[in-house]
C-alpha positions as CSV (number, residue, x, y, z in Angstrom):
1,M,50.6,88.5,131.3
2,V,52.6,88.7,134.5
3,P,54.3,92.2,134.9
4,P,58.1,92.0,135.5
5,R,59.3,92.1,139.0
6,L,61.8,94.7,139.9
7,S,64.4,94.0,142.7
8,V,66.5,96.5,144.5
9,V,70.2,95.7,144.7
10,S,72.1,97.2,147.7
11,D,75.5,98.7,147.3
12,I,77.0,95.9,149.5
13,S,75.8,93.2,147.1
14,R,77.0,95.2,144.1
15,E,80.4,95.6,145.7
16,M,80.4,91.8,146.5
17,E,79.7,91.1,142.8
18,V,82.5,93.2,141.6
19,M,84.9,91.7,144.0
20,S,83.8,88.3,142.9
21,A,84.2,89.2,139.3
22,N,87.7,90.5,140.0
23,D,88.7,87.3,141.9
24,D,87.4,85.1,139.1
25,A,89.5,87.2,136.6
26,D,92.6,86.9,138.8
27,N,92.1,83.0,139.1
28,A,91.6,82.8,135.3
29,R,94.9,84.7,134.7
30,D,96.8,82.6,137.2
31,Q,95.3,79.4,135.7
32,G,96.2,80.6,132.2
33,E,99.8,81.2,133.1
34,P,100.8,78.3,135.4
35,H,104.3,78.1,133.7
36,V,105.1,81.6,134.6
37,L,104.8,80.9,138.3
38,S,106.6,77.5,138.1
39,D,109.6,78.7,135.9
40,P,111.8,81.3,137.6
41,E,113.3,82.5,134.2
42,A,109.7,82.8,132.8
43,A,108.6,84.7,135.9
44,V,111.6,87.1,135.5
45,D,110.7,87.6,131.9
46,H,107.1,88.1,132.6
47,L,107.9,90.8,135.2
48,S,110.3,92.5,132.8
49,K,107.7,92.7,130.1
50,S,105.2,94.1,132.6
51,A,107.7,96.8,133.6
52,Q,108.4,97.6,130.0
53,R,104.6,97.9,129.3
54,E,104.2,100.2,132.3
55,K,107.1,102.5,131.1
56,L,105.5,102.7,127.6
57,R,102.1,103.6,129.3
58,R,103.7,106.5,131.0
59,L,105.3,107.8,127.9
60,E,102.1,107.4,126.1
61,A,100.0,109.3,128.8
62,L,102.5,112.2,128.9
63,L,102.7,112.5,125.2
64,F,98.9,112.3,124.7
65,A,98.2,115.0,127.3
66,S,100.6,117.4,125.9
67,A,99.4,119.9,123.3
68,E,102.9,120.8,122.3
69,P,105.9,118.5,121.3
70,V,107.8,117.2,124.3
71,D,111.5,117.0,124.5
72,V,113.4,113.8,125.5
73,K,114.6,115.4,128.9
74,T,111.0,115.9,130.0
75,L,109.9,112.3,128.9
76,A,112.9,110.8,130.7
77,R,111.5,112.1,134.1
78,C,108.7,109.6,134.1
79,V,111.0,106.5,133.7
80,D,114.0,105.2,135.5
81,P,117.3,107.1,135.1
82,E,119.0,103.9,133.8
83,D,116.3,103.4,131.1
84,D,117.1,104.0,127.5
85,I,114.6,106.7,126.7
86,N,115.3,106.6,122.9
87,A,114.8,102.8,122.8
88,L,111.4,103.2,124.7
89,L,110.3,106.0,122.2
90,A,111.3,103.7,119.3
91,D,109.2,100.9,120.8
92,L,106.2,103.2,121.2
93,Q,106.6,104.5,117.8
94,E,106.6,101.0,116.3
95,A,103.4,100.2,118.3
96,Y,101.6,103.1,116.6
97,K,102.9,102.5,113.2
98,D,99.7,101.1,111.7
99,R,97.2,103.1,113.7
100,G,95.2,106.3,113.3
101,I,97.7,108.3,115.1
102,A,101.4,108.2,114.8
103,L,104.3,109.2,117.1
104,V,106.6,111.5,115.2
105,R,109.6,113.6,115.9
106,V,109.5,117.3,115.1
107,A,112.1,119.9,115.9
108,G,113.9,117.5,118.0
109,R,110.9,116.7,120.2
110,W,108.1,114.1,120.2
111,Q,104.4,114.4,119.5
112,F,101.3,112.4,118.6
113,R,99.9,113.4,115.2
114,T,97.2,112.1,112.9
115,A,98.4,109.5,110.3
116,D,99.4,111.1,107.1
117,D,97.0,109.0,105.0
118,L,94.1,110.0,107.4
119,S,94.7,113.8,107.4
120,Y,92.0,114.4,104.9
121,L,89.4,113.4,107.6
122,L,90.3,116.4,109.6
123,E,90.5,119.0,106.9
124,R,87.0,120.4,107.8
125,Q,88.1,121.0,111.4
126,Q,91.2,123.0,110.5
127,K,91.2,126.8,110.7
128,E,91.0,128.7,107.5
129,E,94.2,130.6,107.3
130,R,95.4,133.4,105.0
131,K,97.6,132.1,102.3
132,L,101.1,133.6,101.8
133,S,101.8,135.6,98.8
134,K,104.3,134.3,96.3
135,A,106.8,137.0,97.4
136,A,106.5,135.7,101.0
137,L,106.9,132.0,99.9
138,E,110.0,132.9,98.0
139,T,111.4,134.9,100.8
140,L,110.7,132.1,103.3
141,A,112.4,129.6,101.0
142,I,115.5,131.8,100.7
143,I,115.8,132.3,104.4
144,A,115.4,128.6,105.1
145,Y,118.0,127.4,102.6
146,H,120.5,130.4,103.0
147,Q,120.2,131.4,106.7
148,P,121.6,133.5,108.1
149,V,120.8,135.9,105.3
150,T,120.2,139.7,105.1
151,R,117.5,141.6,103.3
152,A,119.9,142.7,100.6
153,E,121.1,139.1,100.1
154,I,117.4,138.1,99.7
155,E,116.8,140.7,97.1
156,D,120.0,139.7,95.2
157,I,118.8,136.0,95.1
158,R,115.2,136.9,94.0
159,G,116.4,139.6,91.6
160,V,113.8,142.0,92.9
161,S,113.3,144.3,96.0
162,T,111.6,142.8,99.0
163,S,109.1,144.8,100.7
164,P,109.3,145.2,104.5
165,G,105.8,144.0,104.9
166,T,106.8,140.6,103.5
167,L,109.3,140.1,106.3
168,D,106.8,141.4,108.9
169,V,104.1,138.8,107.7
170,L,106.6,136.0,108.1
171,M,107.7,137.2,111.6
172,E,104.1,137.4,112.5
173,T,103.7,133.8,111.8
174,S,106.7,133.2,114.0
175,W,108.4,131.3,111.2
176,I,111.4,133.5,110.9
177,R,113.3,135.6,113.5
178,P,116.1,138.3,113.6
179,R,119.3,136.4,114.4
180,G,121.8,139.3,114.7
181,R,123.6,142.0,112.7
182,R,126.1,141.4,110.0
183,R,129.6,142.7,110.5
184,A,129.4,144.9,107.5
185,P,128.6,148.6,106.8
186,G,125.2,149.6,108.1
187,R,125.1,146.6,110.3
188,P,122.1,144.9,108.4
189,L,119.9,142.4,110.3
190,T,120.3,138.7,109.5
191,Y,117.2,136.4,109.5
192,G,116.8,132.6,110.2
193,T,114.0,130.2,110.8
194,T,112.4,129.3,114.1
195,E,111.3,126.2,115.9
196,T,107.8,127.0,115.0
197,F,108.7,126.7,111.4
198,L,110.0,123.1,112.0
199,V,106.8,122.1,114.0
200,H,104.5,123.5,111.4
201,F,106.1,121.8,108.5
202,G,106.9,118.6,110.4
203,L,110.6,118.8,110.2
204,D,113.0,117.3,112.9
205,T,115.9,119.6,111.8
206,I,116.3,122.2,109.0
207,K,118.5,119.6,107.2
208,D,115.3,117.6,106.5
209,L,114.2,120.2,103.8
210,P,114.0,118.6,100.4
211,G,117.2,118.7,98.3
212,L,117.6,119.3,94.6
213,A,116.6,115.8,93.5
214,D,113.6,115.9,95.7
215,L,112.3,119.2,94.3
216,K,112.9,117.9,90.7
217,A,110.9,114.7,91.5
218,A,108.0,116.8,92.9
219,G,107.9,119.0,89.8
220,L,108.9,122.1,91.7
221,L,112.0,122.8,89.6
222,D,112.4,122.9,85.8
223,A,114.0,119.8,84.5
224,N,116.1,121.9,82.1
225,L,118.3,123.5,84.7
226,P,121.8,125.1,84.0
227,P,124.6,122.7,84.3
228,N,126.1,124.6,87.1
229,F,122.9,125.0,89.1
230,T,123.5,124.0,92.7
231,M,121.5,124.4,96.0
232,P,123.0,125.2,99.4
233,A,122.8,122.7,102.2
234,P,120.4,124.3,104.8
235,T,121.8,124.8,108.2
236,D,120.3,126.3,111.3
237,V,123.1,127.1,113.9
238,A,121.6,128.7,117.0
239,A,124.9,130.3,117.9
240,L,125.9,133.4,116.0
241,M,128.2,133.0,113.1
242,P,131.7,134.7,113.2
243,D,130.4,137.5,110.9
244,E,127.3,138.2,113.0
245,L,126.9,140.6,116.0
246,P,124.4,139.9,118.8
247,L,121.2,141.8,119.3
248,S,120.4,143.7,122.5
249,D,116.8,144.0,123.9
250,D,116.1,147.1,121.8
251,G,117.3,145.4,118.6
252,D,120.8,147.0,118.5
253,E,124.1,145.2,118.8
254,E,125.3,144.9,122.3
255,E,128.5,146.8,123.3
256,Q,130.4,145.2,126.0
257,E,132.4,147.5,128.2
258,A,135.9,146.4,129.1
259,L,136.0,145.7,132.8
260,P,139.2,147.1,134.5
261,L,141.4,144.7,136.3
262,D,142.2,144.9,140.0
263,G,145.6,146.5,139.3
264,D,143.9,149.0,137.0
265,E,141.4,150.0,139.6
266,R,144.2,150.4,142.1
267,E,146.2,152.6,139.8
268,A,143.2,154.6,139.0
269,G,142.5,155.1,142.7
270,E,146.0,156.2,143.4
271,E,146.0,158.6,140.5
272,S,142.7,160.2,141.7
273,D,144.0,160.4,145.2
274,G,147.2,162.1,144.0
275,A,145.3,164.6,141.9
276,E,143.2,165.5,145.0
277,G,146.2,165.8,147.2
278,S,148.1,168.0,144.7
279,E,145.2,170.5,144.4
280,A,146.3,174.0,145.7
281,P,144.4,175.5,148.5
282,P,142.1,178.5,147.3
283,E,143.8,181.9,147.7
284,P,142.1,184.2,150.2
285,K,140.2,187.0,148.7
286,G,141.4,190.4,149.3
287,E,139.2,192.9,151.0
């Protein structure tokens, strides 16, 4: 039996082989598309498709590398200003429609997520989190559907008192936040949901919450509801409502001082000067 012979290949020869393989690939590609080079319209169409693929690759790379959802303004920076970023995202979303990961829009931003039908494969890798109590879930649902809402209004809807610890737990999860103070006696705090709430539950806007028909179909509501039973349309307005006061850094409502006008300042200065000029000189003390 003749032992196998070993040969040492130099780096130069390896580079030459790689260059030769690349040249063969280029020649095969040119030979496979002779009509593209001969037809000007086909050539323009070919270049347009290549540019489109390059833009999609840029968006794909940026979304894949980001751990958080990315807004449209940030994504638009990696393409040309005249490009329709929404159309490009729609094409990329269509390309990932039947794959293991999907491009979804949450809280007005875009993110790659595991396909819904394959989420069970990653259940073991998820962190074990503490479940919310029934009172916390009811309070969260009331805030989501009735925001902005105060603690007294939450208790009125639930029919029982709400523990302060329940609201603290929901704020620790960053799912709710104090919005402002109600223009009412006592200035009670108003609460609303956050962007973290939308991201966690996979919602684009708060209006995507299930309605009355959806909750009935899911079996979450009794089929025999009162005839006049209604549900509010959830809204999440970032700006304060007319009956809300803004919060300061220390949690109290901000009080804005009325700035004097130029004429008021001038008049105030003249009055102060006049007051100083009219002051009587001190009387000499008698010896």
